[in-house]
C-alpha positions as CSV (number, residue, x, y, z in Angstrom):
1,M,77.9,59.1,93.3
2,N,76.6,55.7,92.9
3,I,75.0,54.0,89.2
4,Y,71.5,53.7,89.2
5,T,69.4,51.6,86.9
6,T,66.2,52.9,85.1
7,D,64.0,51.3,88.1
8,K,65.6,52.9,90.9
9,I,65.3,56.6,89.1
10,R,62.8,59.3,89.9
11,N,62.9,62.6,87.9
12,V,60.8,65.1,89.4
13,V,60.2,68.5,88.5
14,L,58.8,71.2,90.9
15,L,56.3,73.4,89.8
16,G,54.7,76.7,91.1
17,H,53.8,80.3,91.3
18,G,56.9,82.4,92.3
19,G,57.5,82.7,95.9
20,S,56.2,79.2,97.0
21,G,59.1,78.0,98.2
22,K,60.4,75.4,95.8
23,T,64.1,76.5,95.7
24,S,63.9,76.1,100.0
25,L,62.3,72.7,99.2
26,V,65.5,71.7,97.2
27,E,67.7,73.0,100.1
28,A,65.6,71.3,102.8
29,M,65.8,67.7,100.7
30,A,69.1,68.2,99.9
31,Y,70.2,68.6,103.6
32,L,68.0,65.6,104.4
33,S,70.0,63.6,102.5
34,G,73.5,64.5,102.9
35,I,74.2,66.6,100.4
36,T,74.9,70.0,102.7
37,S,75.9,69.9,106.1
38,R,73.6,73.0,107.0
39,M,70.5,74.6,104.9
40,G,70.8,77.9,102.8
41,K,68.5,80.1,102.2
42,V,67.3,81.9,99.6
43,T,67.1,85.5,101.1
44,D,71.3,84.7,101.9
45,G,71.7,83.5,98.6
46,N,73.5,80.3,98.9
47,T,71.2,77.7,97.8
48,V,72.4,74.4,95.9
49,S,70.1,75.2,92.9
50,D,69.9,79.1,92.9
51,F,73.7,79.3,92.1
52,G,73.6,82.2,89.1
53,K,74.7,85.8,90.5
54,E,71.5,86.8,89.2
55,E,69.5,84.8,91.5
56,Q,71.8,85.8,94.3
57,K,71.1,89.2,94.3
58,R,67.4,89.0,93.1
59,K,66.1,86.3,95.5
60,F,64.2,84.0,92.9
61,S,65.1,81.5,90.3
62,I,65.7,82.7,86.9
63,S,66.8,79.2,85.5
64,T,66.0,75.3,86.0
65,S,68.8,73.8,88.1
66,V,68.7,69.7,88.8
67,V,69.8,68.7,92.5
68,P,69.9,64.4,91.9
69,I,69.5,63.5,95.3
70,E,69.9,59.8,97.1
71,W,67.6,58.9,98.7
72,E,66.9,54.5,100.0
73,G,69.0,53.3,97.3
74,V,66.5,55.8,94.5
75,K,68.2,58.7,92.6
76,I,65.4,61.4,92.7
77,N,66.6,64.1,90.2
78,I,64.7,67.5,91.4
79,L,64.2,69.9,88.7
80,D,63.8,73.3,90.2
81,T,62.0,75.6,87.9
82,P,61.2,79.3,88.2
83,G,57.9,80.8,89.7
84,F,57.7,84.2,87.5
85,F,56.2,83.8,84.5
86,D,58.9,85.5,82.6
87,F,60.9,82.1,82.7
88,V,58.6,79.8,81.3
89,G,60.3,78.4,78.5
90,E,63.0,77.3,81.5
91,V,60.3,75.5,83.1
92,E,59.0,73.8,79.6
93,E,62.4,72.5,79.4
94,A,62.2,70.6,82.8
95,V,59.0,69.2,82.3
96,S,60.2,68.1,78.9
97,A,62.6,66.0,80.9
98,A,60.6,65.0,84.0
99,D,58.6,61.8,84.5
100,A,56.3,63.3,87.2
101,A,55.8,66.5,89.0
102,I,55.2,68.0,92.6
103,I,53.2,71.6,92.4
104,V,54.3,73.7,95.5
105,I,52.2,76.2,97.1
106,S,53.1,78.6,99.8
107,G,50.3,77.5,103.1
108,K,50.4,81.6,103.8
109,A,49.8,82.5,100.0
110,G,46.7,80.0,98.9
111,V,46.5,78.6,95.6
112,E,47.7,81.1,92.7
113,V,48.0,81.9,89.2
114,G,51.5,79.7,89.3
115,T,49.8,77.2,90.7
116,Q,46.8,77.0,88.1
117,K,49.1,77.4,85.3
118,A,51.3,74.5,86.5
119,W,48.5,72.1,86.3
120,E,48.2,73.3,83.2
121,L,51.4,72.2,82.0
122,C,51.0,69.0,83.5
123,D,47.9,68.2,81.6
124,R,49.4,69.0,78.7
125,Y,52.9,66.9,79.0
126,K,50.6,64.1,81.1
127,L,52.5,64.2,83.5
128,P,51.8,62.1,87.5
129,R,51.8,65.0,90.1
130,M,51.9,65.5,93.7
131,V,50.9,68.4,95.6
132,F,53.1,69.7,98.6
133,V,52.4,72.7,100.8
134,T,55.0,74.2,102.1
135,D,55.1,77.6,105.0
136,M,53.0,75.2,107.4
137,D,55.0,76.7,110.0
138,I,53.6,80.5,109.8
139,D,50.2,80.9,112.0
140,N,47.6,81.8,109.4
141,A,48.4,79.0,106.8
142,S,45.5,76.9,106.0
143,Y,45.7,73.2,104.8
144,R,41.8,73.1,104.8
145,Q,41.5,76.4,102.7
146,I,44.0,75.1,100.0
147,V,42.0,71.4,100.1
148,E,39.0,72.8,99.5
149,D,40.4,75.2,96.9
150,M,42.1,72.8,94.6
151,T,38.8,70.3,95.4
152,S,37.1,72.9,93.7
153,L,39.3,73.2,90.7
154,Y,39.9,69.8,90.0
155,G,37.6,67.9,91.4
156,K,37.9,64.3,93.5
157,K,41.1,63.5,92.2
158,I,42.5,65.8,94.8
159,A,43.6,63.5,98.1
160,P,45.2,64.3,101.4
161,F,47.8,62.0,102.5
162,H,48.4,63.8,105.0
163,L,46.7,66.3,107.7
164,P,48.5,68.7,110.9
165,I,48.7,68.6,113.8
166,R,48.6,72.1,115.7
167,E,48.9,72.4,119.2
168,N,49.1,76.6,120.4
169,E,48.7,77.6,116.9
170,K,52.0,76.1,116.1
171,F,52.7,72.9,113.5
172,V,53.9,70.1,115.8
173,G,53.5,66.4,113.7
174,Y,50.8,64.9,111.3
175,V,48.0,62.1,110.8
176,N,48.9,59.9,108.1
177,V,46.0,59.1,106.5
178,I,46.8,55.6,104.8
179,S,48.2,54.3,107.6
180,E,45.7,56.2,110.2
181,T,48.3,57.2,112.7
182,G,49.5,60.1,114.0
183,Y,52.8,61.2,114.5
184,R,55.2,64.2,116.2
185,W,58.2,65.8,116.0
186,Q,60.6,65.8,118.4
187,G,63.6,67.5,117.9
188,K,64.8,66.0,114.9
189,E,63.1,62.2,115.7
190,V,59.6,61.6,114.8
191,V,57.0,59.9,117.1
192,E,53.8,58.2,117.4
193,C,51.2,59.7,118.9
194,E,47.1,59.8,119.5
195,I,45.0,61.4,116.3
196,P,43.7,64.9,117.6
197,E,39.9,64.8,118.0
198,Y,39.3,67.7,115.9
199,N,41.0,65.6,113.2
200,K,39.0,62.5,113.3
201,P,36.3,63.8,110.7
202,N,38.3,65.7,108.5
203,L,40.5,62.0,108.3
204,Q,37.3,60.1,107.5
205,I,36.8,62.0,104.9
206,C,40.0,62.0,103.1
207,R,40.2,58.2,104.3
208,D,36.8,57.5,102.3
209,T,37.9,59.7,98.9
210,L,40.9,57.2,99.2
211,M,38.8,53.5,99.3
212,E,36.8,54.8,96.6
213,A,39.8,55.2,94.2
214,V,41.4,52.2,95.7
215,A,38.1,50.4,94.9
216,E,37.6,51.5,91.6
217,T,41.1,50.0,90.1
218,S,40.0,46.9,89.7
219,E,36.5,45.1,89.9
220,E,37.4,42.7,92.8
221,F,38.5,45.5,94.8
222,M,34.9,47.3,93.9
223,E,32.8,44.3,95.4
224,R,35.0,44.1,97.9
225,Y,34.5,47.9,99.0
226,F,30.5,47.4,98.8
227,S,31.0,44.3,100.9
228,G,32.3,46.2,103.5
229,E,35.9,44.8,104.0
230,S,38.7,46.6,104.4
231,F,42.1,46.6,102.5
232,S,45.5,45.8,103.0
233,E,47.9,49.3,103.9
234,A,50.3,47.3,101.1
235,E,47.1,46.9,98.7
236,I,46.2,50.4,99.5
237,R,49.6,51.2,98.5
238,A,50.0,49.5,95.1
239,A,46.3,50.7,93.9
240,L,47.6,54.4,95.2
241,R,50.4,53.9,92.9
242,T,48.4,53.0,89.7
243,N,46.1,55.8,90.4
244,I,48.7,58.1,91.0
245,D,50.2,57.2,87.9
246,D,47.3,57.5,85.3
247,G,46.5,60.8,86.9
248,T,42.9,59.6,88.5
249,I,44.4,60.7,92.2
250,V,46.9,63.7,93.1
251,P,48.5,63.1,96.7
252,M,48.7,66.5,98.5
253,S,51.3,66.6,101.6
254,M,52.6,69.5,103.9
255,G,55.5,70.8,105.7
256,S,58.0,73.3,106.4
257,N,60.8,73.7,104.5
258,I,62.4,75.9,106.7
259,L,62.1,73.8,110.1
260,G,62.4,70.6,107.4
261,Q,59.3,68.8,108.7
262,G,57.0,66.8,106.7
263,I,60.2,66.2,103.9
264,Y,61.2,62.9,104.7
265,T,57.3,62.0,104.6
266,L,57.6,63.8,100.9
267,L,60.7,62.2,100.0
268,D,59.2,58.6,100.7
269,D,56.5,59.3,98.9
270,I,58.3,60.4,96.3
271,V,60.4,56.7,95.9
272,K,56.7,54.5,97.2
273,Y,54.3,56.6,94.3
274,L,55.9,58.3,91.8
275,P,56.8,56.3,88.4
276,S,60.3,55.9,87.5
277,P,61.1,56.1,83.8
278,E,61.4,52.6,83.1
279,G,57.9,51.1,81.4
280,R,56.8,54.7,79.9
281,E,56.6,55.2,76.6
282,Y,58.7,57.4,74.6
283,A,59.4,57.8,71.1
284,G,61.0,58.9,67.9
285,I,62.5,58.1,64.2
286,N,64.8,56.3,63.0
287,M,66.6,58.4,60.4
288,K,68.2,55.4,58.9
289,T,65.1,53.0,58.3
290,K,62.4,56.0,58.9
291,E,60.3,53.8,61.2
292,I,59.2,54.9,64.1
293,F,62.0,53.6,67.3
294,Q,60.9,52.9,70.6
295,A,63.3,53.9,72.9
296,N,60.9,53.7,75.7
297,F,63.8,53.8,78.1
298,D,65.0,50.6,77.5
299,F,68.6,50.4,78.4
300,A,68.7,47.4,76.3
301,K,68.3,49.3,73.1
302,A,70.8,51.6,70.9
303,K,72.3,54.4,73.1
304,S,70.3,58.1,72.4
305,A,69.7,61.1,74.5
306,F,68.0,64.6,74.3
307,I,69.5,67.6,75.2
308,F,66.6,69.4,76.8
309,K,68.6,72.3,78.2
310,T,72.2,74.1,77.6
311,I,73.7,75.8,80.0
312,V,76.2,78.7,79.3
313,D,78.1,80.2,82.3
314,P,81.2,82.3,82.2
315,F,82.1,81.3,85.2
316,I,81.3,77.4,85.4
317,G,81.9,77.0,81.3
318,K,79.3,74.9,78.8
319,Y,77.1,72.1,79.9
320,S,74.3,70.3,77.5
321,L,72.1,68.7,80.1
322,I,70.7,65.7,78.8
323,K,68.5,63.0,79.5
324,V,69.5,59.6,78.2
325,C,66.1,58.1,76.2
326,S,67.8,54.2,75.8
327,G,70.9,52.1,76.7
328,V,73.5,52.8,78.6
329,L,75.8,56.0,78.1
330,K,79.5,55.3,79.0
331,T,82.5,58.0,79.6
332,D,84.2,58.1,76.3
333,D,81.2,56.9,74.0
334,Q,81.1,58.3,70.5
335,M,77.8,59.7,69.7
336,L,76.2,61.3,66.5
337,N,74.3,64.5,66.2
338,Y,71.7,63.9,63.7
339,D,70.5,67.9,63.9
340,K,74.0,69.3,63.3
341,D,75.5,66.0,61.3
342,I,78.8,65.8,63.3
343,E,79.6,63.2,65.0
344,E,81.2,63.9,68.9
345,K,83.5,61.7,71.3
346,I,81.3,62.9,75.3
347,G,84.6,62.6,76.7
348,K,83.8,62.5,80.8
349,L,80.1,62.5,81.9
350,Y,78.6,64.2,85.0
351,V,75.8,64.8,86.8
352,M,75.1,68.1,88.0
353,Q,74.0,69.1,91.6
354,G,73.1,72.8,91.0
355,S,76.6,74.6,89.5
356,K,78.7,71.8,90.9
357,P,79.3,68.9,88.2
358,I,80.1,64.8,89.5
359,E,81.5,63.2,87.3
360,V,80.3,59.5,86.7
361,S,81.3,56.5,84.8
362,E,77.9,55.7,83.3
363,L,74.3,56.9,82.7
364,H,71.5,54.4,82.2
365,A,67.7,55.1,80.3
366,G,65.7,57.3,82.0
367,D,68.8,58.9,84.2
368,I,69.4,63.0,83.9
369,G,73.2,63.8,83.1
370,A,75.7,66.2,82.4
371,L,78.2,66.8,78.9
372,A,80.7,69.5,79.1
373,K,82.2,71.4,75.8
374,L,80.1,69.5,73.1
375,T,81.0,72.0,70.5
376,G,78.0,72.2,68.1
377,A,75.3,70.9,70.3
378,R,72.2,72.7,70.9
379,T,69.1,72.7,72.9
380,G,66.3,70.3,71.3
381,N,69.2,67.9,69.8
382,T,69.6,64.2,70.1
383,L,72.5,62.2,70.2
384,S,72.4,58.9,69.1
385,T,75.0,56.0,67.7
386,K,76.2,56.2,63.9
387,S,74.2,52.4,63.3
388,T,71.0,53.3,65.0
389,P,70.7,57.6,64.1
390,I,67.5,58.7,66.0
391,E,65.6,61.6,66.0
392,Y,63.3,63.2,68.7
393,G,60.8,65.7,68.1
394,K,61.4,69.0,70.2
395,T,60.2,70.5,73.0
396,E,57.0,73.3,72.8
397,I,58.8,76.2,73.6
398,S,57.0,79.7,74.4
399,V,57.3,82.1,71.9
400,P,58.3,85.6,72.9
401,Y,56.8,88.9,72.0
402,T,58.1,91.3,73.9
403,S,60.7,93.4,72.4
404,K,63.3,96.4,72.7
405,R,65.2,98.3,71.1
406,Y,69.3,98.1,72.2
407,K,72.4,99.8,71.7
408,A,76.0,99.7,72.8
409,K,76.6,102.2,75.1
410,N,80.4,102.2,73.7
411,K,80.7,101.1,70.0
412,G,83.6,99.1,70.7
413,D,81.7,96.9,72.5
414,I,79.2,95.5,69.5
415,D,81.6,92.5,68.8
416,K,81.4,91.2,72.2
417,I,77.8,92.0,72.9
418,S,76.8,90.3,69.4
419,Q,79.4,87.5,71.2
420,S,77.8,88.1,74.4
421,L,74.0,87.3,72.8
422,T,74.4,85.0,71.0
423,K,75.9,82.6,73.8
424,M,73.0,83.5,76.0
425,T,70.4,82.5,73.2
426,H,72.0,79.0,73.4
427,E,70.5,78.8,76.7
428,D,67.8,80.5,76.8
429,L,65.7,79.5,73.6
430,T,63.0,82.3,74.4
431,L,65.5,85.2,74.1
432,R,65.5,86.2,70.4
433,V,68.3,88.6,68.5
434,V,66.6,90.2,65.4
435,N,68.5,92.8,63.1
436,D,65.9,94.9,61.6
437,S,67.9,96.2,59.0
438,E,64.9,98.0,57.4
439,N,64.6,100.3,60.5
440,H,68.4,100.4,61.4
441,Q,67.9,98.7,64.6
442,S,68.9,95.7,66.6
443,L,65.8,94.1,68.8
444,L,65.6,92.2,72.0
445,Y,62.7,90.0,72.2
446,G,62.0,88.0,75.7
447,M,58.8,86.8,78.2
448,G,58.6,90.6,79.4
449,D,60.2,93.5,80.7
450,Q,61.8,91.7,83.7
451,H,63.0,89.3,81.3
452,L,65.1,91.8,79.4
453,D,65.8,93.8,82.5
454,I,67.8,90.4,83.4
455,V,69.7,90.0,80.1
456,V,70.8,93.7,80.5
457,S,72.3,93.3,84.3
458,R,73.7,89.6,83.1
459,L,75.9,91.0,80.0
460,L,76.7,93.2,82.3
461,N,77.8,91.7,85.5
462,E,78.8,88.3,83.5
463,Y,80.3,89.1,80.6
464,K,81.0,93.1,81.6
465,V,79.2,94.8,78.1
466,E,76.5,97.5,78.7
467,I,73.7,97.7,76.8
468,E,70.5,100.3,76.8
469,L,67.2,99.7,75.9
470,S,64.3,101.6,74.3
471,Q,60.8,101.5,72.7
472,P,61.4,100.0,69.2
473,K,61.1,102.0,65.9
474,V,58.0,100.8,64.1
475,A,57.7,99.8,60.1
476,F,55.7,102.2,58.9
477,R,55.2,102.4,54.9
478,E,54.2,106.1,52.6
479,T,52.2,105.8,49.8
480,I,49.8,108.2,47.4
481,R,46.2,108.9,47.5
482,K,45.9,110.8,44.2
483,K,47.5,112.0,40.9
484,S,50.6,114.4,40.4
485,D,52.2,115.2,37.2
486,V,56.0,117.3,37.6
487,E,58.8,117.7,35.5
488,Y,62.6,118.1,36.4
489,K,65.4,119.8,35.1
490,Y,68.9,118.8,36.3
491,K,71.3,121.4,34.8
492,K,75.2,121.9,36.4
493,Q,77.7,123.8,34.2
494,T,81.7,122.8,35.5
495,G,84.9,123.2,33.7
496,G,84.6,120.6,30.8
497,H,81.1,118.6,30.6
498,G,78.4,120.0,32.4
499,Q,75.2,117.7,33.5
500,Y,71.7,118.0,31.8
501,G,69.0,115.8,32.7
502,H,65.5,116.9,32.2
503,V,62.6,114.3,33.1
504,K,58.2,115.2,32.7
505,M,56.3,112.5,35.2
506,K,53.1,111.3,36.2
507,F,52.6,109.9,40.0
508,E,49.6,107.9,40.5
509,P,48.8,104.8,42.8
510,S,49.5,101.6,41.7
511,G,46.4,99.7,43.8
512,D,49.6,96.9,44.9
513,L,51.0,97.4,48.1
514,E,52.9,94.7,48.3
515,K,55.3,96.1,45.4
516,P,57.5,99.5,46.2
517,Y,56.5,100.4,42.8
518,E,55.6,100.4,39.4
519,F,58.1,102.1,36.4
520,A,56.4,103.0,32.8
521,Q,57.4,105.0,29.8
522,E,55.5,106.6,27.6
523,V,58.0,108.9,26.1
524,V,56.7,110.1,21.8
525,G,59.9,110.5,19.5
526,G,62.7,110.0,21.2
527,A,62.4,112.8,24.1
528,V,64.3,110.7,26.2
529,P,66.4,108.3,24.6
530,K,65.8,104.6,25.4
531,N,69.5,104.6,27.1
532,Y,68.4,106.3,29.9
533,Y,65.2,104.2,31.1
534,P,67.3,102.4,33.5
535,A,69.0,105.5,34.9
536,V,65.2,107.1,35.3
537,E,64.4,103.7,37.0
538,K,67.1,103.7,39.4
539,G,66.7,107.0,40.1
540,I,63.0,106.0,41.6
541,Q,64.7,102.7,43.0
542,E,66.8,104.9,45.4
543,S,63.4,107.3,46.1
544,V,61.1,104.4,47.5
545,Q,63.4,103.4,49.6
546,K,63.5,106.8,52.1
547,G,60.0,108.5,51.3
548,P,60.1,111.9,51.5
549,L,56.9,112.3,53.8
550,A,58.8,110.7,57.1
551,A,61.6,108.7,55.5
552,Y,59.8,105.0,55.1
553,P,59.7,103.2,52.5
554,V,57.1,103.6,49.9
555,V,54.8,101.4,48.4
556,G,52.1,101.0,45.8
557,V,53.7,104.0,43.2
558,K,53.4,104.0,39.6
559,A,55.6,106.3,37.9
560,I,55.3,107.0,34.3
561,L,57.9,108.8,32.4
562,Y,56.1,110.7,29.3
563,D,58.2,113.3,28.5
564,G,61.5,115.3,28.7
565,S,64.6,116.1,27.0
566,Y,68.5,115.4,26.6
567,H,71.9,117.3,25.6
568,P,73.9,115.5,22.9
569,V,77.3,116.3,24.9
570,D,76.0,117.3,28.6
571,S,73.5,114.4,29.0
572,S,74.5,111.2,31.6
573,E,72.9,108.4,33.3
574,M,73.9,110.6,36.6
575,A,72.0,113.1,35.5
576,F,68.6,112.0,34.8
577,K,68.9,109.9,37.9
578,M,69.4,113.0,39.9
579,A,66.7,114.6,38.1
580,T,64.0,111.6,38.8
581,I,65.1,111.7,42.7
582,Q,63.9,115.4,42.7
583,A,61.1,114.8,40.2
584,F,59.6,112.0,42.4
585,K,60.4,114.0,45.8
586,K,58.1,116.8,44.3
587,G,55.4,114.3,42.6
588,F,55.2,112.4,46.0
589,M,54.4,115.5,47.9
590,D,51.3,116.5,45.2
591,A,49.7,113.4,44.9
592,G,48.4,113.3,48.7
593,P,50.8,111.3,50.6
594,V,49.6,109.0,53.5
595,L,51.4,107.4,56.5
596,L,50.8,103.4,56.3
597,E,50.6,102.2,59.8
598,P,51.6,97.7,60.4
599,I,48.8,96.4,61.8
600,A,48.6,93.0,63.8
601,S,46.6,90.1,64.0
602,L,45.9,89.4,68.2
603,K,44.9,86.5,69.7
604,V,44.5,86.9,73.8
605,T,43.5,83.9,75.5
606,V,41.9,84.7,79.3
607,P,39.0,83.8,81.9
608,D,35.9,84.8,81.1
609,Q,35.7,86.8,84.1
610,Y,38.5,89.4,82.1
611,T,37.2,89.8,78.8
612,G,34.8,93.0,79.2
613,D,38.8,94.4,80.7
614,V,40.3,93.4,77.6
615,M,38.4,94.5,75.2
616,G,38.2,97.9,77.0
617,D,42.0,97.7,76.9
618,L,41.8,96.8,73.2
619,N,39.7,99.8,72.5
620,K,42.1,102.4,74.2
621,R,44.7,100.3,71.6
622,R,42.8,101.5,68.7
623,G,42.3,97.8,68.3
624,R,39.1,96.2,66.1
625,V,37.7,93.4,68.2
626,L,36.9,90.4,65.3
627,G,35.2,88.0,67.7
628,M,35.5,85.5,70.6
629,T,35.6,82.1,70.5
630,P,35.0,80.3,73.9
631,I,37.6,77.1,74.5
632,A,38.2,74.6,77.4
633,G,38.7,75.4,81.2
634,G,36.2,78.7,81.2
635,K,38.4,80.5,78.5
636,Q,37.9,82.6,75.9
637,I,40.0,83.4,72.9
638,V,39.2,87.1,72.0
639,E,40.3,88.1,68.2
640,A,41.4,91.2,67.3
641,D,43.4,93.9,65.1
642,V,45.5,96.5,66.6
643,P,48.4,98.6,65.5
644,M,51.9,97.7,65.8
645,T,52.4,100.9,67.3
646,D,50.1,100.0,70.5
647,L,51.1,97.1,71.5
648,Y,53.7,98.0,73.0
649,G,54.1,97.0,77.0
650,Y,51.3,94.9,76.0
651,C,52.6,92.3,78.1
652,T,52.8,94.1,81.3
653,D,49.6,95.7,80.9
654,L,47.9,92.4,80.4
655,R,49.3,90.5,83.6
656,S,48.1,93.1,85.4
657,M,44.5,93.0,83.8
658,T,44.4,89.3,84.3
659,G,46.4,88.8,87.4
660,G,48.6,86.9,85.4
661,R,46.4,84.4,84.0
662,G,46.2,85.9,80.5
663,D,48.2,84.8,77.6
664,Y,48.6,86.5,73.8
665,S,50.1,86.2,70.7
666,F,50.3,88.2,67.6
667,A,51.5,88.4,63.8
668,F,51.3,90.9,61.2
669,A,49.0,91.1,59.0
670,R,48.7,94.3,56.6
671,Y,49.2,97.9,56.7
672,E,46.3,100.5,56.5
673,Q,46.6,104.4,56.4
674,A,47.3,106.0,59.6
675,P,45.2,108.2,61.1
676,S,46.0,111.7,60.7
677,D,47.2,112.5,64.3
678,I,49.4,110.0,64.0
679,Q,50.5,110.9,60.7
680,E,51.1,114.6,61.7
681,K,53.0,113.2,65.0
682,E,55.6,111.0,63.3
683,V,56.4,113.6,60.6
684,A,57.0,115.9,63.2
685,A,59.3,113.7,64.8
686,R,61.4,112.8,61.7
687,A,61.6,116.5,61.2
688,A,62.9,117.0,64.7
689,K,65.8,113.9,63.9
690,V,66.8,115.5,60.5
691,A,67.1,118.9,62.3
692,E,69.5,117.0,64.6
693,G,71.3,115.4,62.3
694,S,69.9,111.7,63.6
695,E,68.9,109.3,61.3
696,E,67.9,106.6,63.2
């Protein structure tokens, strides 16, 4: 592949709802540009960008892939992203490396929730964008309806650059709004034709919108516009480029991926209208001088790059995908990874064409490439020179809240599973592995049930290990509500010395649920010698780890040793510890034992029309709604306290309730007394496990 300077590069991310046609659009672009000799199909599992085994099996994108396309002397780095919400981390990584976006909408399905989420993502990262409507070869595809829907959502900035020509319910050509000319497809050729009468009213409306936008780019243009002058095509295109760059105009185009129609003009429009990295602002911090380093994709500045994604694949190896932020990276450059404080020789440079690495000699500022086998490098790290160490800001990645417990099917695979999951977490930042030692369980956190199912499938097919997922155990606590007074005598007579420990103790609530216990002694007259006090406290320490009610940790108990007796020969620390453990069990159960359940502070962000459904659902989950806050975009943040036990499966339920438009986050807030029915259920479940001999 040729070497491209910054002005000849376009980094474009494809965004949109799952199934809108992003991957088949990449395939059509790859075919037109000569990368492939025949167009692959998602259904056949032979596309350039969906190269993962899971993607081929499931027929949808799971991870972001880069496909560089050479078009009219320009390199277009296409970032193909997944459309399903469980893989939002992949999308966020791709958007962080892009300079512009194409929002893909299916002409058959119309504007979907994924379209709106894509728009919000572009707003967040201030990305110039275009809209491309696919599936125009399908009978019931309605371009006009999509233009109307998008205009009602986002206003006059939606500007169709092309209008479809249909004959006998077939997509046969298009009208170019800028040049006011018609074109139709004849075999592989595009020939000029008359504009059909039915297109002329729409053409006039679209052209007027464009002319208004052009006029607003300067005072001179405004005067000419009001005096009735027309603009030349070159003036229109230059003005539109400015409008698109600052987001005041969003062009709309359309075509058919399968037939390869409209793709040629889309590639032309990417080159003509979407910005190169040149001149875009991008800054980090020079860690030596602590000053701001304005990289701005300037090839003349010190070399630097950031790793926006990591590929760890058992079949193709490990690659760090980078975007060069300044300077020119060359083969065998020595680079400093400031985050990890290690120097690495980058060896060969590659550009990834899906799963295929293509070696290149250098990468200019603004370009996207790949480095193989960087040992310590992780997604989000910055690579720079030792003389100018740079640190760039980390990409904001969504936090996973869906958790499931996992167990190895084969005990011998535990180490291999741990290593495989570590590799997968390097690749996927929305996957987290948590060792919950308190509840003796290993947890997998992901963006949703589908995400976790795919992790299980990948472990089996790629790493040859099998795990089972189940509902996580919730961390209850045990405490007491009353006072009790007990005594226990521990006596054992064996050959030689016996064992003797005798304690009288009081138990009461300490009032502090942050601490497991408080220990006090009020022994008078040396009934229990002082040297046995530590043994009594050790007995309490052991007892609070697994409470007598349901074997959960104990909190908020005050234990007072006030009397007892000892034997000058047979008493020992062991005997007093055992006496205390038994006294604790009895005293705890006599003091009104209760289960405490963890309460989460939940925030749900939903469009206004769904607040009633969400609040009704929270009530079913024993939630207490604390308030609602309206935010921009016609949305509400609903805040509530919900027991952790009732949050299991909330991700799936919220998506089905809101059509995928709802987001949520939660954090542990405090412990509260569990209702009696929940307590009875937990105690019974615990008793059943003890009877089975299973402690977990």
